C-alpha positions as CSV (number, residue, x, y, z in Angstrom):
1,M,136.3,265.5,-44.2
2,K,139.4,263.3,-45.8
3,L,143.1,263.9,-44.1
4,L,146.0,263.5,-46.6
5,Q,149.1,263.1,-43.9
6,K,152.1,262.7,-46.0
7,L,156.0,263.6,-45.4
8,F,156.1,266.5,-47.3
9,K,159.7,267.9,-47.6
10,P,159.7,271.9,-47.5
11,H,163.3,271.9,-49.3
12,P,164.5,269.1,-51.5
13,K,167.5,268.7,-49.7
14,K,166.0,268.9,-46.0
15,K,164.4,266.6,-43.9
16,P,161.0,265.6,-44.6
17,V,158.2,266.9,-42.4
18,K,154.8,265.5,-41.6
19,I,152.1,268.1,-42.3
20,N,147.9,267.6,-42.0
21,L,146.0,268.8,-44.8
22,T,142.1,268.1,-44.9
23,Y,139.4,268.4,-47.3
24,P,135.5,267.3,-47.7
25,V,135.6,264.1,-49.8
26,S,131.5,265.0,-50.5
27,W,128.8,267.6,-51.3
28,E,127.7,267.4,-47.9
29,T,130.2,267.6,-46.0
30,M,131.0,270.4,-47.7
31,S,130.8,274.2,-45.5
32,F,129.3,277.0,-47.9
33,P,132.7,278.8,-48.0
34,E,134.2,275.9,-49.3
35,F,131.3,275.4,-51.9
36,R,131.4,278.5,-52.9
37,E,135.2,278.4,-53.9
38,V,134.6,275.3,-56.0
39,C,132.0,276.4,-57.8
40,K,134.4,280.0,-58.2
41,I,136.8,277.4,-59.9
42,L,134.0,275.5,-61.8
43,A,133.0,278.7,-63.5
44,I,136.2,279.8,-65.3
45,H,136.0,279.2,-69.0
46,G,137.7,276.6,-70.4
47,I,139.5,275.5,-67.4
48,G,139.3,271.3,-67.9
49,R,138.9,269.3,-65.2
50,E,142.6,268.4,-64.7
51,R,143.4,271.8,-63.9
52,A,140.0,272.1,-61.7
53,L,140.2,269.6,-59.3
54,L,144.0,270.4,-58.9
55,L,142.5,274.3,-58.1
56,C,139.9,272.5,-56.1
57,L,142.3,270.4,-54.2
58,C,144.1,274.0,-53.3
59,A,141.5,275.8,-52.0
60,L,139.6,273.0,-49.8
61,A,142.9,272.2,-48.6
62,H,143.9,275.7,-47.9
63,I,147.6,275.1,-50.1
64,R,148.9,277.3,-53.0
65,P,150.6,276.0,-56.0
66,D,154.1,277.2,-56.7
67,N,155.7,278.1,-59.5
68,P,158.2,274.7,-60.6
69,A,160.1,276.7,-62.6
70,K,162.0,278.3,-59.3
71,Y,163.7,274.9,-58.4
72,D,165.9,272.5,-59.7
73,P,164.6,270.5,-62.4
74,K,166.5,267.2,-60.9
75,A,165.0,268.0,-57.4
76,V,161.7,268.8,-57.9
77,K,161.1,265.9,-60.3
78,G,158.5,263.4,-59.5
79,K,156.8,266.3,-57.1
80,M,154.9,269.2,-57.3
81,P,155.9,272.4,-55.3
82,F,153.4,274.2,-52.9
83,I,153.0,277.1,-50.6
84,I,151.5,275.7,-47.1
85,D,151.9,278.3,-44.7
86,G,153.6,280.8,-46.4
87,K,156.6,278.0,-47.0
88,P,157.5,276.2,-50.0
89,Y,156.8,272.4,-49.9
90,F,157.2,268.9,-52.3
91,I,154.6,267.0,-52.3
92,G,154.9,263.7,-54.3
93,A,152.8,264.1,-57.7
94,K,151.1,260.3,-57.0
95,A,149.9,262.1,-53.9
96,V,148.2,264.8,-55.4
97,T,146.9,262.4,-57.6
98,E,145.1,260.6,-55.3
99,A,143.7,263.7,-53.6
100,C,142.4,265.2,-56.6
101,N,141.0,262.2,-57.2
102,D,139.5,262.2,-54.0
103,L,137.5,265.2,-55.4
104,S,136.2,263.8,-58.6
105,Y,132.8,263.8,-56.9
106,I,132.7,267.4,-58.0
107,Y,132.4,266.2,-61.1
108,D,131.2,262.5,-61.1
109,S,128.5,262.5,-58.6
110,V,124.9,264.5,-57.2
111,G,125.0,265.2,-53.8
112,L,123.7,268.0,-51.5
113,P,126.1,270.4,-50.8
114,P,124.5,274.0,-48.8
115,S,122.2,276.6,-50.6
116,P,123.5,279.0,-52.8
117,L,120.9,281.5,-51.5
118,E,120.6,283.1,-48.5
119,R,117.8,281.9,-45.9
120,V,116.9,279.1,-48.3
121,N,117.1,276.0,-47.0
122,N,119.0,273.2,-48.8
123,L,116.6,270.8,-48.9
124,L,113.4,273.1,-49.8
125,Y,112.0,273.3,-46.0
126,D,109.8,276.2,-45.6
127,I,109.5,276.8,-49.1
128,P,105.7,276.7,-50.2
129,F,104.9,274.0,-53.1
130,D,103.8,276.5,-56.1
131,V,107.3,278.4,-55.5
132,F,109.2,275.2,-55.5
133,Y,107.7,273.8,-58.4
134,T,107.8,277.5,-60.6
135,A,111.7,277.3,-59.3
136,D,111.9,273.4,-60.6
137,S,110.3,274.2,-64.1
138,Y,112.4,277.4,-64.6
139,I,116.2,275.4,-63.7
140,A,114.5,272.7,-66.0
141,R,114.0,274.2,-68.7
142,Y,117.4,275.9,-68.1
143,Q,118.9,272.3,-68.3
144,A,116.8,271.5,-71.5
145,E,118.4,274.4,-73.1
146,N,122.0,273.2,-72.4
147,G,122.6,276.5,-70.3
148,Q,122.1,278.4,-72.6
149,N,119.8,281.3,-71.2
150,N,120.6,282.1,-68.0
151,T,117.4,283.7,-67.3
152,W,115.5,280.7,-66.1
153,L,118.0,280.1,-63.4
154,K,117.4,284.3,-62.7
155,E,113.8,284.0,-62.2
156,A,114.5,280.5,-60.4
157,A,116.5,282.2,-58.0
158,K,113.5,285.0,-57.8
159,A,110.8,282.9,-56.8
160,L,112.7,281.0,-54.0
161,T,113.6,284.0,-52.8
162,G,110.8,285.6,-53.1
163,G,112.1,288.8,-55.2
164,R,115.5,289.2,-53.0
165,K,117.7,287.7,-55.5
166,R,117.6,289.1,-59.2
167,K,121.1,288.9,-60.5
168,L,123.3,285.5,-60.5
169,E,127.2,286.0,-60.0
170,P,129.2,283.2,-62.8
171,W,129.2,280.8,-59.4
172,E,125.7,281.6,-58.2
173,R,124.7,279.9,-61.9
174,V,127.0,276.9,-61.1
175,A,126.1,276.5,-57.9
176,M,122.5,276.5,-58.1
177,V,123.0,273.8,-61.0
178,I,124.7,271.7,-58.6
179,W,122.6,272.4,-55.3
180,W,119.6,271.8,-57.4
181,N,120.2,268.7,-58.6
182,G,121.4,267.4,-55.2
183,A,117.8,269.0,-53.6
184,K,116.0,267.0,-56.5
185,Q,118.1,263.7,-55.9
186,K,117.2,263.9,-51.9
187,L,113.7,264.8,-52.2
188,S,113.2,261.6,-55.1
189,E,115.1,259.5,-52.8
190,R,112.2,260.3,-50.0
191,Y,109.3,260.6,-52.5
192,P,109.5,258.3,-54.9
193,Y,106.1,257.7,-56.3
194,V,106.0,261.4,-56.9
195,L,109.6,262.0,-58.4
196,K,110.5,259.7,-60.6
197,G,113.3,260.7,-62.5
198,D,113.6,263.9,-63.3
199,G,109.4,263.8,-62.4
200,V,109.1,265.5,-66.1
201,A,106.3,263.3,-68.0
202,S,106.6,262.8,-71.7
203,G,104.5,264.8,-73.4
204,K,103.2,267.0,-71.5
205,T,103.7,270.8,-70.2
206,Q,105.0,272.1,-66.9
207,A,100.8,273.5,-66.4
208,E,99.7,270.4,-67.3
209,I,101.4,268.4,-65.2
210,L,100.8,271.0,-62.1
211,Q,97.1,270.5,-63.0
212,D,97.3,266.7,-62.9
213,L,98.7,266.7,-59.4
214,L,96.5,269.3,-58.1
215,S,93.4,267.2,-59.1
216,V,95.0,264.6,-56.7
217,L,95.2,266.2,-54.0
218,N,92.1,268.7,-54.5
219,D,89.3,265.7,-54.1
220,N,87.3,267.4,-57.2
221,R,87.2,270.7,-55.3
222,P,89.1,273.0,-57.3
223,Q,88.6,275.7,-54.7
224,E,91.6,274.4,-52.9
225,N,94.1,274.3,-55.2
226,D,94.8,278.1,-53.5
227,K,95.4,276.4,-50.5
228,I,98.1,273.5,-52.0
229,L,99.9,275.6,-53.7
230,K,100.8,277.6,-50.5
231,A,101.4,274.5,-48.4
232,D,105.0,273.7,-47.6
233,T,106.0,271.7,-50.2
234,H,107.2,268.4,-48.3
235,S,103.8,268.1,-47.1
236,V,102.5,267.8,-50.3
237,L,105.2,265.9,-52.1
238,H,104.3,263.8,-48.7
239,S,100.6,263.2,-49.8
240,L,101.2,262.7,-53.0
241,N,103.9,260.2,-52.5
242,N,101.3,258.3,-50.0
243,I,98.4,258.6,-52.5
244,Y,100.4,257.0,-55.6
245,R,101.8,254.5,-53.6
246,D,98.7,253.1,-52.2
247,A,97.1,253.4,-56.0
248,Q,100.3,251.7,-57.1
249,Q,100.0,248.7,-54.1
250,K,96.7,248.3,-55.0
251,L,97.0,247.7,-58.5
252,S,100.0,245.2,-57.9
253,K,97.4,243.0,-55.9
């Protein structure tokens, strides 16, 4: 959490007072309610980056922008009016800009926020491998189509929740993509020999890639495929990572 401790003026003609404002400076330090509020803002059509970051700052620091037209333009020059704890305060525009810059990760960085799906772990623990692969395929298709077909996100959520989640609100669609990208990055860091880049082999369908993965693990016994598919995602990725790592090390000798 970032602590913004500044001398804020409760009124242009009054003595400045010190108020502590805190806000998370990474996806990992966001609570679920904070993540939800950020995604609701990002889901607003045509909002623009600058305005979105200001609204995110307000939501995360629990302050509310006030109407500058209510005040003498000369008195508030270089400052921005906010409502904090029900009272008007004026914060220097530079301090507001710095705080918004602290939140630039919302647009510029991939990280691991809380899962937007109830009872689904944000790093996909206790998720069967076939469910993970199915959801990943749907989300990859959604992103390949530049987010034009929300059906793929709904199918991914449906798979991950065992059918409990069949509809997604606009903020949940935004949250799904942010969260999944963060989870995939963490998995790529943990299992780099399996999940390189986006994990998709050029020229192959998702079904063909899955068959390749299963053939590596089933020791020429396709009857074992069902057990592999129902195994924990991390267990499968761990085994695959070890196999690919050992094979690569042998080739490099």
